[in-house]
C-alpha positions in Angstrom: -11.8 -71.6 -44.3 -11.1 -72.5 -40.7 -13.6 -70.6 -38.5 -10.9 -69.6 -36.0 -8.6 -68.3 -38.7 -11.4 -66.4 -40.3 -12.3 -64.8 -36.9 -8.7 -63.8 -36.4 -8.5 -62.1 -39.9 -11.6 -60.1 -39.1 -9.9 -58.4 -36.1 -9.7 -54.7 -37.0 -6.7 -52.4 -36.2 -8.6 -50.5 -33.5 -9.5 -53.9 -31.8 -5.8 -54.8 -31.8 -4.9 -51.5 -30.2 -7.4 -52.1 -27.5 -6.0 -55.5 -26.8 -2.4 -54.1 -26.6 -3.5 -51.2 -24.5 -5.2 -53.6 -22.0 -2.2 -55.8 -21.9 0.2 -52.9 -21.3 -2.0 -50.4 -19.6 0.7 -49.0 -17.3 3.2 -48.7 -20.2 0.6 -47.1 -22.5 0.0 -44.4 -19.9 3.6 -43.7 -19.0 5.6 -44.9 -21.9 8.6 -47.2 -21.9 11.7 -45.7 -20.3 10.2 -42.3 -20.8 9.3 -42.9 -24.5 5.6 -43.0 -25.4 4.0 -45.9 -27.3 3.4 -45.4 -31.0 -0.1 -44.3 -32.0 -2.4 -46.5 -34.1 -1.8 -44.0 -37.0 1.9 -44.6 -36.8 1.3 -48.3 -36.9 -1.1 -48.2 -39.8 1.3 -46.1 -41.9 4.4 -48.1 -41.2 3.4 -51.7 -40.5 0.0 -52.6 -41.7 1.2 -53.4 -45.3 4.2 -55.3 -44.1 2.9 -58.9 -44.2 -0.3 -60.0 -45.7 -0.1 -63.4 -43.9 -0.4 -61.8 -40.5 -3.6 -60.3 -39.2 -3.7 -56.6 -38.2 -3.6 -57.7 -34.6 -0.5 -59.8 -35.0 1.2 -57.0 -36.9 0.4 -54.5 -34.3 1.7 -56.8 -31.5 5.0 -57.2 -33.4 5.3 -53.5 -33.9 4.7 -52.7 -30.2 7.1 -55.3 -29.0 9.8 -54.1 -31.3 9.2 -50.6 -30.1 9.4 -51.6 -26.4 12.6 -53.5 -27.0 14.3 -50.7 -28.9 13.2 -48.2 -26.2 14.7 -50.4 -23.4 17.9 -51.0 -25.4 18.3 -47.3 -25.9 18.1 -46.4 -22.2 19.4 -49.3 -20.2 22.9 -49.1 -18.7 25.5 -51.5 -19.9 26.9 -54.0 -17.4 30.2 -52.1 -17.2 28.4 -48.8 -16.6 26.3 -50.3 -13.9 29.4 -51.8 -12.3 31.2 -48.5 -12.3 28.3 -46.7 -10.7 27.8 -49.3 -8.0 31.6 -49.4 -7.2 31.7 -45.6 -6.9 28.6 -45.6 -4.7 29.7 -48.3 -2.3 30.6 -47.2 1.2 33.1 -49.4 3.1 35.1 -49.1 6.3 37.9 -47.4 4.3 35.6 -44.8 2.7 36.6 -41.3 3.5 33.8 -38.7 2.9 34.2 -34.9 3.0 32.5 -33.3 6.1 29.1 -31.7 5.4 29.4 -28.0 4.7 26.8 -25.7 6.4 25.6 -22.8 4.2 22.9 -21.3 6.5 22.2 -21.6 10.2 19.4 -20.5 12.5 20.1 -20.0 16.2 23.5 -21.6 15.8 21.9 -24.8 14.4 22.9 -25.9 10.9 19.8 -25.6 8.7 20.8 -25.5 5.0 23.7 -27.8 4.1 25.5 -28.3 0.8 24.2 -31.3 -1.2 20.8 -31.7 0.5 17.2 -31.0 -0.3 14.8 -28.8 1.7 11.1 -27.9 1.6 9.0 -25.0 2.7 5.3 -25.8 2.8 2.3 -23.7 3.8 -1.2 -22.6 2.9 -1.5 -19.9 0.1 -0.3 -16.5 1.3 1.2 -18.0 4.5 4.6 -16.5 4.2 6.6 -19.1 2.2 8.1 -16.5 -0.2 8.8 -14.1 2.7 10.8 -17.0 4.4 12.7 -17.4 1.1 13.5 -13.7 1.0 15.1 -14.0 4.5 17.1 -17.0 3.3 18.2 -15.0 0.2 19.0 -12.0 2.4 21.2 -14.1 4.7 23.0 -15.7 1.8 23.8 -12.4 0.1 24.3 -10.1 3.1 25.6 -12.5 5.8 22.6 -12.3 8.1 18.9 -11.6 7.9 16.0 -12.1 10.3 17.9 -14.6 12.5 19.3 -16.6 9.6 23.1 -16.5 9.3 25.4 -17.4 6.3 28.2 -19.7 7.4 30.1 -19.2 4.1 30.8 -15.8 2.4 29.7 -14.9 -1.1 27.1 -17.6 -1.5 25.5 -17.7 -5.0 21.7 -18.2 -5.1 19.6 -19.2 -8.1 15.8 -18.5 -7.8 13.4 -20.2 -10.2 9.9 -18.8 -10.1 7.4 -20.9 -12.0 4.2 -19.5 -10.4 4.2 -15.7 -10.8 4.2 -13.4 -13.8 7.5 -11.7 -14.6 6.5 -8.4 -13.0 5.8 -10.1 -9.7 9.1 -12.1 -10.0 10.9 -8.8 -10.5 9.4 -7.6 -7.3 11.6 -10.2 -5.5 14.7 -8.7 -7.1 13.6 -5.2 -6.2 13.2 -6.3 -2.6 16.6 -7.8 -2.5 18.1 -4.6 -3.9 16.3 -2.7 -1.2 17.7 -5.0 1.5 21.2 -4.7 0.1 21.3 -0.9 -0.1 22.9 1.4 -2.7 25.6 0.7 -5.3 25.5 -3.1 -5.1 23.6 -4.0 -8.3 26.7 -5.6 -9.8 27.2 -7.8 -6.7 23.5 -8.8 -6.8 23.6 -9.7 -10.5 26.7 -11.8 -9.9 25.5 -13.7 -6.9 21.7 -13.7 -7.3 20.2 -15.2 -10.5 16.5 -14.8 -10.8 14.4 -16.5 -13.5 10.7 -16.0 -14.3 9.8 -19.4 -15.8 6.0 -19.4 -15.5 5.7 -20.1 -19.3 8.0 -23.1 -19.2 6.6 -26.6 -18.7 8.0 -29.8 -17.2 9.8 -30.9 -20.4 11.8 -27.7 -20.5 12.1 -26.8 -16.8 14.3 -29.8 -15.9 16.6 -28.9 -18.8 16.5 -25.2 -17.7 17.5 -26.3 -14.1 20.5 -28.2 -15.4 21.6 -25.4 -17.7 21.4 -22.9 -14.8 23.5 -25.1 -12.6 26.2 -25.5 -15.4 26.2 -21.8 -16.4 25.9 -20.1 -13.0 27.2 -22.6 -10.5 24.9 -21.6 -7.6 25.4 -22.8 -4.0 21.7 -22.6 -3.3 18.8 -23.3 -5.7 15.3 -22.1 -4.8 12.4 -23.6 -6.8 9.3 -21.6 -6.1 6.7 -24.0 -7.4 8.4 -27.4 -7.2 5.2 -29.1 -8.4 6.0 -27.9 -11.9 9.2 -30.0 -11.8 7.5 -33.4 -11.8 10.5 -35.5 -12.0 12.5 -38.0 -9.8 14.3 -36.5 -6.9 17.2 -38.9 -7.4 19.5 -36.3 -9.0 21.5 -34.5 -6.3 22.7 -32.0 -8.9 26.4 -31.3 -8.4 26.2 -30.9 -4.6 23.9 -27.9 -4.4 21.5 -27.1 -1.6 18.0 -27.2 -3.2 15.1 -25.4 -1.4 11.6 -26.2 -2.7 8.4 -24.3 -2.1 5.1 -26.2 -2.2 1.5 -25.6 -1.1 -0.2 -27.6 1.6 -3.5 -29.4 1.0 -6.5 -27.1 1.0 -8.3 -28.5 4.1 -7.8 -26.2 7.0 -6.5 -28.9 9.4 -4.5 -30.8 6.7 -0.9 -29.6 6.9 0.6 -32.2 4.5 2.5 -31.0 1.5 0.2 -31.1 -1.6 -0.1 -34.2 -3.8 2.3 -37.0 -4.7 5.1 -34.4 -5.3 4.6 -33.1 -1.8 4.8 -36.7 -0.4 8.1 -37.3 -2.3 9.5 -34.0 -1.2 8.7 -34.8 2.5 10.4 -38.1 2.2 13.5 -36.7 0.5 13.9 -33.4 2.4 16.5 -33.2 5.1 14.3 -30.6 6.8 10.7 -29.8 6.0 9.7 -26.3 7.1 6.2 -25.0 7.5 5.2 -21.3 7.2 2.2 -20.0 9.2 0.8 -16.6 9.8 -0.2 -15.5 13.3 -1.5 -12.0 12.8 1.3 -9.9 11.2 3.9 -12.4 12.3 5.2 -15.3 10.0 6.2 -18.3 12.1 8.5 -20.9 10.4 8.7 -24.2 12.2 10.3 -27.6 11.5 7.5 -30.1 10.7 9.8 -33.0 9.7 13.5 -33.5 10.0 15.9 -36.3 9.1 18.4 -35.4 11.8 18.4 -32.5 14.2 15.4 -30.2 14.4 15.4 -26.6 13.3 14.6 -23.9 15.8 11.5 -21.9 15.2 12.1 -18.5 13.6 9.8 -15.5 13.2 9.5 -12.7 10.6 7.4 -9.7 10.1 7.4 -6.5 7.9 8.2 -3.3 9.6 6.8 0.2 8.9 9.1 0.5 5.9 7.8 -2.8 4.5 11.1 -4.6 5.2 11.4 -8.0 6.8 12.8 -8.0 10.3 13.3 -10.6 13.1 10.0 -11.0 15.0 11.3 -13.1 17.8 10.5 -10.6 20.6 7.2 -9.4 19.0 6.2 -13.0 18.8 7.0 -13.6 22.5 4.9 -10.5 23.4 2.1 -11.7 21.0 2.1 -15.2 22.6 2.0 -13.8 26.1 -0.9 -11.5 25.3 -2.7 -14.4 23.6 -2.2 -16.6 26.7 -3.4 -13.9 29.0 -6.5 -13.4 26.9 -7.2 -17.1 26.8 -6.6 -17.5 30.6 -9.0 -14.6 31.3 -11.7 -16.4 29.2 -11.2 -19.7 30.9 -11.2 -18.0 34.3 -14.6 -16.5 33.5 -15.9 -19.9 32.6 -14.7 -21.3 35.9 -16.2 -18.5 37.9 -19.6 -18.9 36.1 -19.6 -22.6 36.8 -18.8 -22.1 40.5 -21.6 -19.6 40.8 -24.0 -22.1 39.4 -22.9 -25.1 41.4 -21.5 -23.4 44.5 -17.9 -23.7 45.7 -15.6 -25.5 46.3 -16.1 -27.9 43.4 -14.2 -31.2 42.8 -11.5 -30.6 40.2 -12.6 -33.6 38.1 -16.2 -32.4 38.0 -15.1 -28.9 37.1 -13.0 -30.2 34.3 -16.0 -32.1 32.8 -18.3 -29.0 33.1 -15.7 -26.8 31.5 -15.4 -29.4 28.6 -19.1 -29.2 28.1 -19.0 -25.4 27.8 -15.9 -25.0 25.7 -15.9 -28.1 23.5 -12.4 -29.0 24.7 -11.4 -32.3 26.3 -11.7 -32.8 30.1 -7.9 -33.6 30.1 -7.1 -30.3 28.5 -9.4 -28.4 30.9 -7.7 -30.1 33.8 -4.4 -28.7 32.6 -6.0 -25.3 32.3 -7.2 -25.4 35.9 -3.6 -26.3 37.0 -2.2 -23.3 35.1 -4.7 -20.9 36.7 -4.1 -21.9 40.3 -3.0 -18.8 42.1 -4.2 -16.6 39.3 -7.8 -16.2 40.4 -8.6 -19.8 41.6 -7.2 -22.0 44.4 -6.9 -25.7 44.8 -7.5 -27.1 48.3 -7.5 -30.9 48.7 -8.4 -31.3 45.0 -11.3 -28.9 45.4 -11.4 -25.7 43.4 -12.5 -22.4 44.9 -12.2 -18.7 44.2 -11.4 -17.7 47.8 -7.9 -17.9 49.1 -7.5 -20.5 51.9 -6.2 -17.9 54.4 -9.1 -15.5 53.8 -11.5 -18.4 54.3 -9.9 -19.3 57.6 -10.0 -15.7 58.8 
């Protein structure tokens, strides 16, 4: 018997599987057109007895190739289907598109528009869900915490994939509390809330489509978009889709978490970021495809209800700045006591940088902001005595 032929015949099924897996590593991991490759057990039960003239390796190769071809044939568009899609998607000089419809606005700026995708990112417990409550409140009640509905009777679907049902129900109870008495029927008609923590990717995408078909919401909120690990290419029936996602764990890393977060950032018309500053939740626009969104501020009042925190935030920011200025002024005064005054502004900036760990450039801007508030600048020299008092 030929040595090469004998060696080929001695190849075992598991060796053949290894060869195929190496040749089609990406396909083995992800499947072909969404269909996984057959297992070796399937191969052994269906094909190994088919042809005694072929080695197990050759039979396995034939089996896998047939499987790949059948999977591709089952999912590929026909030429006519592809032509129809491309023709309907082409935009020419004669194309007339409907104007974009604003659903929610903040400070008079269109923020949530029909047919687009949005993201709210933030560290755990940073106020993402609270920001969503404000959006829901505006959609159902017309206005909430600086957010205004630009269309009456907006329908909202909320898909919670992260919390247990009791916590999800807490969102509904809060909405009822915001809306007041005798409006339960209205809420049930215009706010659909689903606790989907037990559902996985394979069912969640189908659940989403079913909810769109059955309830026809204007706005869809997915609290836990990482559980919907699927392409963002489906702009489901012109809905506005708002997605919540965590940021990376590192304190100074504010990127949306993982590959899904990167995709969401790329696809979102506006990417919002929720941060907590004391009791105030600050929502900013971190990325935007077109116009930027104004910052908006939320906090809970004594009745545990969300309210607009714009004025409290201004007061908080002013108090914070005053405290910071007082600390920097003390640093300057201590340095001038050590070195004597006046002191060249550049030298003072460097010494402040050494003491605070900030950059000399930043300290130079601090010095400028404090002129007339405890220090004076005379011919680029810094002193604590007012020029007129010095002359007198």
